[in-house]
C-alpha positions in Angstrom: -10.9 16.6 114.4 -10.0 13.1 112.6 -6.8 12.0 112.6 -5.2 9.8 109.7 -2.6 7.3 109.7 -1.0 5.5 106.6 -1.9 2.8 105.5 0.9 -0.4 104.6 0.0 -3.0 102.4 0.7 -6.7 102.9 3.4 -8.1 101.0 2.5 -10.1 98.1 4.0 -13.2 99.2 3.1 -14.3 103.1 6.5 -15.3 105.3 9.7 -15.0 104.9 11.8 -13.7 101.8 12.5 -16.0 99.2 15.0 -18.5 99.6 18.1 -17.8 96.9 17.1 -21.5 95.1 13.5 -20.3 95.5 14.2 -17.3 93.4 16.0 -19.0 90.9 13.3 -21.4 90.4 11.0 -18.4 90.1 13.2 -16.4 87.4 13.5 -19.5 85.8 10.2 -20.2 85.4 9.3 -17.2 84.0 11.8 -17.4 81.4 10.4 -20.9 80.5 7.0 -19.1 80.0 8.7 -16.0 78.2 10.4 -18.8 75.4 7.2 -20.5 75.2 5.2 -17.5 74.7 7.6 -16.8 71.8 8.3 -20.0 70.1 4.2 -20.3 70.4 4.2 -16.7 69.1 6.4 -17.6 66.3 5.0 -20.4 65.6 1.4 -19.0 64.8 2.8 -15.6 62.7 5.1 -18.2 60.8 1.9 -20.5 60.0 -0.3 -17.4 59.5 2.3 -15.9 57.8 3.3 -19.1 55.3 -0.6 -19.5 54.7 -0.5 -15.9 53.6 2.1 -15.8 51.4 1.3 -19.4 50.2 -2.4 -18.0 48.9 -0.9 -14.8 47.5 1.8 -16.6 45.5 -1.1 -19.2 44.2 -3.1 -16.6 43.0 0.0 -14.7 41.6 1.4 -17.8 39.8 -2.3 -18.4 38.5 -2.8 -14.9 36.9 1.1 -15.5 35.2 -0.2 -19.1 34.4 -3.4 -17.6 32.4 -1.3 -15.0 30.8 1.8 -16.8 29.7 -0.9 -19.8 28.7 -3.0 -17.3 27.0 0.2 -15.6 25.0 1.0 -19.1 23.7 -2.3 -20.6 22.6 -2.3 -16.8 20.4 1.1 -17.2 19.5 0.1 -21.1 18.0 -3.0 -19.9 16.7 -1.5 -17.3 14.8 1.5 -19.3 13.5 -1.3 -22.4 12.4 -3.4 -20.0 10.5 -0.7 -18.2 9.2 0.9 -21.9 8.0 -2.8 -22.1 6.5 -3.2 -19.3 5.2 0.0 -19.3 2.9 -1.0 -21.3 0.2 -4.2 -19.2 -0.1 -1.9 -15.9 -0.4 0.0 -17.3 -2.8 -3.2 -18.8 -4.9 -4.6 -14.7 -4.4 -1.0 -13.4 -5.4 -1.3 -15.6 -8.8 -4.6 -14.7 -9.5 -3.8 -11.2 -8.9 -0.8 -11.5 -11.6 -3.1 -13.1 -14.0 -5.9 -10.3 -13.7 -3.2 -8.3 -14.3 -1.8 -10.2 -17.7 -4.9 -10.4 -18.5 -6.1 -6.8 -18.2 -3.0 -6.1 -20.2 -3.7 -8.0 -23.1 -7.2 -6.5 -23.0 -6.0 -2.9 -23.3 -3.7 -4.0 -26.1 -6.6 -5.7 -27.7 -8.9 -2.9 -27.6 -5.8 0.0 -28.9 -5.5 -2.7 -31.5 -9.1 -2.8 -32.6 -9.0 0.8 -32.3 -6.2 1.6 -34.6 -7.6 -0.8 -37.1 -10.8 0.6 -37.2 -9.1 3.7 -37.5 -7.2 3.0 -40.5 -10.1 1.6 -42.2 -12.2 4.9 -41.5 -9.0 6.5 -43.1 -8.5 4.8 -46.1 -12.6 5.1 -47.2 -12.3 8.6 -46.2 -9.0 9.2 -48.6 -10.9 7.2 -51.1 -14.1 8.7 -51.8 -12.1 12.0 -50.9 -8.2 12.4 -51.4 -8.1 16.0 -51.0 -8.4 16.3 -47.7 -4.9 15.2 -47.8 -4.6 18.7 -48.6 -6.2 20.0 -45.5 -3.0 18.1 -43.5 -0.6 19.8 -45.4 -2.0 23.4 -44.9 -2.3 22.3 -41.0 1.4 20.8 -41.2 2.3 24.4 -42.3 0.3 26.2 -40.2 2.4 24.5 -37.5 5.5 26.1 -39.0 7.2 29.5 -38.2 6.2 31.5 -41.2 9.5 32.1 -41.9 10.2 28.4 -42.5 7.8 28.5 -46.0 7.7 31.8 -46.7 11.2 31.6 -48.9 10.9 29.2 -51.6 8.5 26.9 -53.3 6.9 24.2 -51.1 6.9 20.7 -52.5 4.4 18.3 -51.2 5.2 14.6 -51.8 2.2 12.3 -52.6 1.3 8.4 -53.3 1.2 8.7 -56.9 -2.4 7.4 -57.2 -3.8 10.1 -54.9 -1.4 13.0 -56.2 -2.6 12.4 -59.7 -6.7 11.7 -57.9 -5.9 15.6 -55.8 -4.5 17.6 -59.3 -7.6 16.0 -61.3 -10.1 17.0 -58.6 -9.1 20.2 -56.9 -6.2 21.9 -59.4 -7.2 25.4 -58.2 -5.4 24.0 -54.5 -3.1 21.9 -56.1 -1.8 24.6 -57.5 -0.7 26.2 -54.1 2.2 23.8 -53.8 4.0 22.2 -56.1 3.0 18.0 -56.1 5.0 15.3 -56.4 4.8 11.6 -56.6 6.9 9.2 -54.5 6.0 5.4 -54.6 7.5 5.3 -51.1 4.8 6.4 -49.5 1.6 4.6 -48.5 -2.1 6.5 -49.3 -3.1 8.2 -47.1 0.8 9.4 -46.2 2.2 12.9 -47.4 5.6 15.2 -46.8 6.0 18.8 -47.1 9.1 19.8 -48.0 10.8 23.3 -48.1 14.2 25.0 -48.8 14.8 25.2 -45.2 12.3 22.5 -43.4 10.9 19.1 -43.9 7.7 18.0 -42.3 5.5 14.6 -42.2 1.8 15.6 -42.9 0.6 12.0 -43.4 -2.0 10.1 -41.2 0.5 7.5 -40.1 2.1 9.3 -37.7 -0.8 11.3 -36.6 -2.8 7.8 -36.3 0.0 6.5 -34.6 -0.1 9.9 -31.8 -3.5 9.0 -30.8 -2.9 4.9 -30.1 0.4 5.8 -27.6 -1.9 9.1 -25.8 -4.8 5.9 -25.9 -2.6 3.2 -24.5 -1.4 5.3 -21.6 -5.0 6.6 -21.4 -6.1 3.0 -20.6 -3.0 2.0 -18.7 -3.6 4.8 -16.0 -6.8 4.9 -15.8 -8.8 1.1 -15.6 -12.3 2.7 -15.3 -11.4 4.1 -19.1 -10.4 0.7 -20.4 -14.1 -0.2 -19.2 -15.7 2.3 -21.1 -12.6 1.7 -24.2 
């Protein structure tokens, strides 16, 4: 059986213990090395951080500069376009007003032409067949309440010339009412009068109603104006 004995490691520094002065120098040297290491690490970290920050700041500034520059260029282009387009917009607005005025004038001319043609047609029809005025009288009486013209005699006021011709051409129909000549009525005009009513049965007010309807239709519907 073997016997073991303890082994003692030799001291790192041979010889006698360090003098106080030597120990202080060793500590000072270690502290100086530590400071140098700290300074070197600080400078390296500062330089690395400064470079990274400079690069990041450059990229951020570049991106911001591009955005601000693009926005400024866009605003400037829009402002320049607006200044250039302003006279064109004014010209377009004036042209639109001229077109509306022209269409309104054209509409009025169309209505007046229709009214003129209608008057001519009515005048020719009544000249050939004046008895047609009695049809207007019957339509007017039919539109009134029966009680309005059931009492008393109905008087029909006509233009003197037409009154005479109607009596000659249709004596049977003329006998249904009392025909009276009225020099204040134009050809084609007629008034119906009873004990409790008086109504216009002439052509003029009917024509005016039709013309007003046509004018409103043309004003509301440009397509109808084109057709007219």
